[in-house]
N, C-alpha and C positions, 0 to 999 in steps of 0.2 A: 504494500500500500504506500502511496506517495501523493504529494500535492505539488502542483506547479503554481506558485503564487503570482506569477506575472504573465502566464500564457494560457491560451485555450489550446486544446488538443483534439484533433479529429483522426479517427482510425478508419480506414477503408479496408475491408477484408477482401483480398484478391483471391486467395486459395484457402481452403480448409474451413475450420470452425473455431471461434474464439469466445471464451467466457470473459465477460467484463463485469466488474463491480464498480459502479460510479455513485458516490454519495449514498451508499448503502443499498442501492438498487442493482439487482443482478439481471443481466441479459446475455443471451447467446446469439452471436452474429455469424451467419453463414457467408460464404463467398458472394460478393455483390452488395453486401450490407455495410452499414457504417455505424460508428458510435461517436458521440460528441461529448467532450469533457470540458466544461467551462473552467476558467482559471479559479483556483481556490477550492475545487472539488476533490475530495479524497477519492482515489481510484487505483485499480490494478487490473491486470488481465492475465489470461493463460491461454495459449494456443492448445487446442485439444486434438486428440487422435494420434495414431502411430505415425502418420505421414507428415505431421507438422502442418505448416501453413505459411502464407505470405500476406503481409499487410503493408499498406502505405500509411505512414503517420505524418500528419501535418501539424506543425506548431505555429501559432500566431500570437505575438510577433516571432520572427525567426531568430536564429542565433543559438538555439539549444544544442545544435549539432556539435558545438565546441565542447560541451560537457563530455560527450563520448570520446572526442579527440584527447581531452585532458586525461581521462581515465585510462585510455589505451596507451598514451605516452608514458605513463608510469607503470604499465603492465599490471594494473590492478585487476583483482578477480572477486566476484561475489560467491560466497559470503565471507571469504577469508579477510578481505580488505575493506569491509564496510565502514570502519571508523574513518579511514582516509577518503573513501568514496563519498561519505556524508559531508566531509569538509569541502570537497570539491563541489558537491551538489549545492551547498549553501551559496556558493559564488554565482550559481545559475538559478537562484530562487526556487530550488527543489528541496523538499523536505520528505524524508522517509518516515512513515507513520505506523508501519506495521509489517508483519511478515508477508511473504508471497503466498499466493493461493496454493493449497495442496494439490498434488497430482491427482487426476481423476482415477 
């Protein structure tokens, strides 16, 4: 679970099926569907099924891609490096608020 304090997020599921939890509401989105997360809403998701899936994620305003570059530049991994990842996340208005969804 996490919150983006400064950006809206839209997920478009291209392949597969994804479980989303947004502000306490659970939805399952199939390929061709979308989920919208307004800034400040606590959310998480998990791609379901053995074959995985593909989704397009759009953040507005842009710039959040630099978070992933910063984490990769330090070779950080989840969950081992969550303290450092959380420090970097704060620079991008991202807060982790809970654990990931369990596997189905």
